[in-house]
C-alpha positions as CSV (number, residue, x, y, z in Angstrom):
1,M,7.6,5.1,-8.4
2,I,6.9,3.5,-11.8
3,Y,9.0,0.7,-13.3
4,I,9.2,0.5,-17.1
5,V,10.4,-2.8,-18.8
6,E,11.5,-1.9,-22.3
7,D,14.6,-2.9,-24.2
8,D,14.3,-0.2,-26.9
9,Y,16.1,2.8,-25.4
10,D,14.5,5.4,-27.6
11,V,11.0,4.1,-26.6
12,F,12.0,4.1,-23.0
13,E,13.3,7.6,-23.1
14,I,10.0,8.9,-24.6
15,E,7.9,7.0,-22.0
16,A,10.2,8.1,-19.1
17,Y,10.2,11.7,-20.2
18,A,6.4,11.8,-20.4
19,L,6.0,10.3,-16.9
20,K,8.7,12.4,-15.3
21,T,7.1,15.5,-16.8
22,A,3.8,14.4,-15.2
23,G,5.6,14.2,-11.8
24,Y,6.4,10.5,-11.5
25,E,9.6,8.9,-10.5
26,V,10.7,6.3,-13.1
27,I,13.2,3.4,-13.2
28,G,13.8,1.4,-16.4
29,Y,14.7,-2.3,-16.9
30,R,15.6,-4.1,-20.1
31,T,14.8,-7.6,-19.0
32,G,12.6,-9.6,-16.7
33,T,15.6,-10.7,-14.7
34,E,16.6,-7.1,-14.0
35,L,13.0,-6.3,-13.0
36,M,12.8,-9.1,-10.5
37,K,16.1,-7.9,-8.9
38,G,14.6,-4.4,-8.7
39,L,11.4,-5.7,-7.1
40,K,13.5,-7.2,-4.3
41,K,14.8,-3.8,-3.4
42,R,11.6,-1.7,-3.8
43,H,8.0,-2.2,-4.9
44,P,6.7,0.3,-7.4
45,E,3.2,1.8,-7.6
46,L,2.8,0.4,-11.2
47,I,4.7,-1.5,-13.9
48,I,4.7,-0.7,-17.6
49,L,5.6,-3.8,-19.4
50,D,6.4,-4.2,-23.1
51,F,5.0,-7.2,-25.0
52,M,8.0,-7.7,-27.4
53,L,11.4,-8.0,-25.6
54,E,14.5,-9.4,-27.2
55,E,15.3,-12.0,-24.5
56,E,11.8,-13.0,-23.4
57,S,8.1,-12.5,-23.8
58,G,6.4,-9.8,-21.8
59,I,3.6,-12.3,-21.2
60,D,6.0,-14.7,-19.4
61,I,7.2,-11.9,-17.2
62,L,3.6,-10.9,-16.4
63,R,2.7,-14.5,-15.5
64,E,5.8,-14.7,-13.2
65,L,4.7,-11.5,-11.5
66,K,1.2,-12.7,-10.9
67,K,2.4,-16.0,-9.4
68,S,4.3,-14.2,-6.7
69,K,2.5,-13.3,-3.5
70,T,4.6,-10.3,-3.0
71,N,4.3,-8.9,-6.5
72,M,0.8,-10.1,-7.7
73,N,-1.1,-7.0,-6.6
74,I,1.2,-4.5,-8.4
75,P,-0.9,-2.9,-11.2
76,V,0.5,-3.6,-14.7
77,I,-0.1,-1.8,-18.0
78,F,0.9,-3.8,-21.0
79,I,2.4,-2.1,-24.0
80,T,2.1,-3.9,-27.4
81,S,2.6,-3.2,-31.0
82,K,0.1,-5.9,-31.8
83,S,-3.3,-4.6,-33.0
84,M,-4.9,-8.0,-33.0
85,E,-7.5,-8.6,-30.3
86,L,-6.0,-12.0,-29.5
87,E,-2.8,-10.4,-28.1
88,K,-4.8,-8.0,-25.9
89,V,-6.8,-10.9,-24.6
90,R,-3.7,-12.9,-23.8
91,A,-2.4,-9.9,-21.8
92,L,-5.6,-9.6,-19.9
93,D,-5.8,-13.4,-19.2
94,A,-2.2,-13.3,-17.9
95,G,-3.2,-10.6,-15.4
96,A,-2.7,-7.2,-17.1
97,D,-4.8,-4.4,-15.6
98,D,-4.8,-2.3,-18.8
99,Y,-3.1,-2.3,-22.2
100,I,-1.9,0.3,-24.7
101,T,-1.3,-0.4,-28.4
102,K,1.6,1.2,-30.2
103,P,1.8,3.7,-31.6
104,F,0.2,5.7,-28.8
105,G,0.2,9.4,-27.8
106,I,2.0,10.7,-24.7
107,M,-1.2,12.1,-23.3
108,E,-2.8,8.7,-23.6
109,L,0.0,7.0,-21.7
110,V,-0.1,9.5,-18.9
111,S,-3.9,9.3,-18.7
112,R,-3.9,5.5,-18.5
113,V,-1.3,5.6,-15.8
114,K,-3.2,8.1,-13.8
115,A,-6.5,6.1,-14.2
116,V,-4.9,2.9,-13.0
117,L,-3.3,4.5,-10.0
118,R,-6.4,6.5,-9.2
119,R,-8.5,3.4,-9.1
120,F,-6.0,1.5,-7.1
121,N,-5.5,4.2,-4.5
122,V,-9.3,5.0,-4.2
123,S,-10.2,1.3,-3.7
124,E,-7.6,1.0,-1.0
125,K,-9.3,3.8,1.0
126,K,-12.9,2.5,0.6
127,K,-14.7,0.7,3.4
128,K,-14.0,-3.0,3.1
129,V,-17.0,-5.2,2.5
130,I,-18.0,-8.8,1.7
131,L,-20.4,-9.2,-1.2
132,S,-22.4,-12.3,-2.1
133,Y,-24.3,-13.3,-5.2
134,D,-26.8,-16.2,-5.3
135,E,-24.9,-17.9,-2.4
136,C,-22.3,-19.1,-4.9
137,I,-20.1,-16.0,-5.6
138,T,-18.4,-14.3,-2.7
139,L,-16.2,-11.3,-2.9
140,D,-14.1,-10.3,0.1
141,E,-12.7,-6.8,-0.5
142,D,-10.5,-6.8,2.6
143,R,-8.6,-9.9,1.4
144,R,-9.3,-9.1,-2.3
145,E,-10.5,-12.7,-2.8
146,V,-13.3,-14.1,-4.9
147,R,-14.7,-17.5,-4.3
148,V,-17.1,-19.4,-6.6
149,D,-18.8,-22.3,-4.8
150,D,-16.0,-22.0,-2.2
151,R,-13.4,-22.3,-4.9
152,L,-10.8,-19.5,-4.9
153,C,-11.0,-17.6,-8.2
154,K,-7.9,-15.7,-9.1
155,L,-8.7,-12.4,-10.8
156,T,-6.7,-9.5,-12.0
157,Y,-7.1,-6.1,-10.2
158,K,-9.4,-4.8,-12.9
159,E,-11.4,-8.0,-13.1
160,F,-11.9,-7.8,-9.4
161,E,-13.1,-4.2,-9.6
162,L,-15.4,-5.1,-12.5
163,L,-17.1,-8.0,-10.6
164,K,-17.4,-5.8,-7.5
165,Y,-19.2,-3.1,-9.5
166,L,-21.5,-5.6,-11.1
167,M,-22.3,-7.2,-7.7
168,H,-23.0,-3.8,-6.2
169,N,-25.5,-3.2,-9.0
170,N,-27.0,-6.6,-9.1
171,G,-30.0,-6.8,-11.5
172,I,-29.3,-3.3,-12.9
173,V,-28.4,-2.8,-16.6
174,L,-25.0,-1.0,-16.8
175,S,-23.9,0.6,-20.1
176,R,-20.4,0.1,-21.3
177,D,-19.7,3.8,-20.8
178,K,-20.9,3.7,-17.2
179,I,-18.8,0.6,-16.5
180,M,-15.7,2.4,-18.0
181,E,-16.4,5.5,-16.0
182,N,-16.8,3.7,-12.7
183,V,-14.3,0.8,-13.0
184,W,-11.6,2.6,-15.0
185,G,-12.2,5.9,-13.2
186,F,-12.8,8.1,-16.3
187,D,-14.8,8.4,-19.5
188,Y,-12.5,7.0,-22.2
189,Q,-14.5,7.3,-25.4
190,G,-13.8,4.7,-28.1
191,E,-12.3,2.2,-25.6
192,T,-15.4,0.4,-24.5
193,R,-14.0,-2.7,-26.3
194,T,-11.8,-2.9,-23.2
195,V,-14.9,-3.6,-21.1
196,D,-16.0,-6.4,-23.5
197,M,-12.7,-8.1,-23.2
198,H,-12.6,-7.9,-19.4
199,I,-16.1,-9.3,-19.3
200,K,-15.1,-12.2,-21.5
201,T,-12.1,-13.1,-19.3
202,L,-14.2,-12.6,-16.1
203,R,-16.8,-15.0,-17.4
204,Q,-14.2,-17.6,-18.2
205,K,-12.7,-17.4,-14.7
206,L,-16.1,-17.7,-13.0
207,G,-16.7,-20.9,-14.9
208,E,-20.4,-22.0,-15.1
209,K,-21.4,-19.0,-12.9
210,G,-20.0,-16.6,-15.5
211,K,-23.3,-17.1,-17.3
212,S,-24.8,-14.9,-14.6
213,I,-23.3,-11.9,-16.4
214,K,-25.8,-11.2,-19.1
215,T,-25.1,-9.2,-22.3
216,I,-27.7,-6.5,-23.0
217,R,-27.6,-6.0,-26.7
218,N,-26.4,-2.5,-27.8
219,V,-26.3,-1.4,-24.2
220,G,-24.0,-3.2,-21.9
221,Y,-24.2,-5.8,-19.1
222,K,-25.9,-6.8,-15.9
223,L,-25.5,-9.5,-13.2
224,D,-28.7,-11.4,-13.1
């Protein structure tokens, strides 16, 4: 089940048709209030949330979702007509797991949805582990918690997966393409900028310890 929050009926019809054709069940909502009522009845596998809604900002709805213990782990793909990097960063900072900029192709939408769901489902099946870096960053996969100097650090689903991948490969230089392939679950050429923005927000949330994520010029990143 996928929930779509979109107040433009024509846009909703296109998105819903594409996802239904791909085999997904879809329910649409026009406002955040309608969405919250729907979440009380049933939890979806994923939410597609539009940035620009008539009655409220998609960012506000996203923040409300991430503040709720019952809804915070639902993956969210943000849809925006904004091409500016700032708007994408705002979405990621608020807890979005991925974003798509309008106009976008139907195949891209379906691919992004499959990628997010694939990563979410695969990670749920993996053996649960606790990782530690430099005795200051601890990642508990079972509880999906990250602590920095014993301070709880709230990360989005994708930020958590990114940090886990870096910690598993501590000291190893990882290319942007490799990170995209392993964290996002597929090789999405031309979208490595997504990796850069997630690294940026991850560093900010880790605070002083975020400096441990080193940029390797023209290559990628490593935890060192």
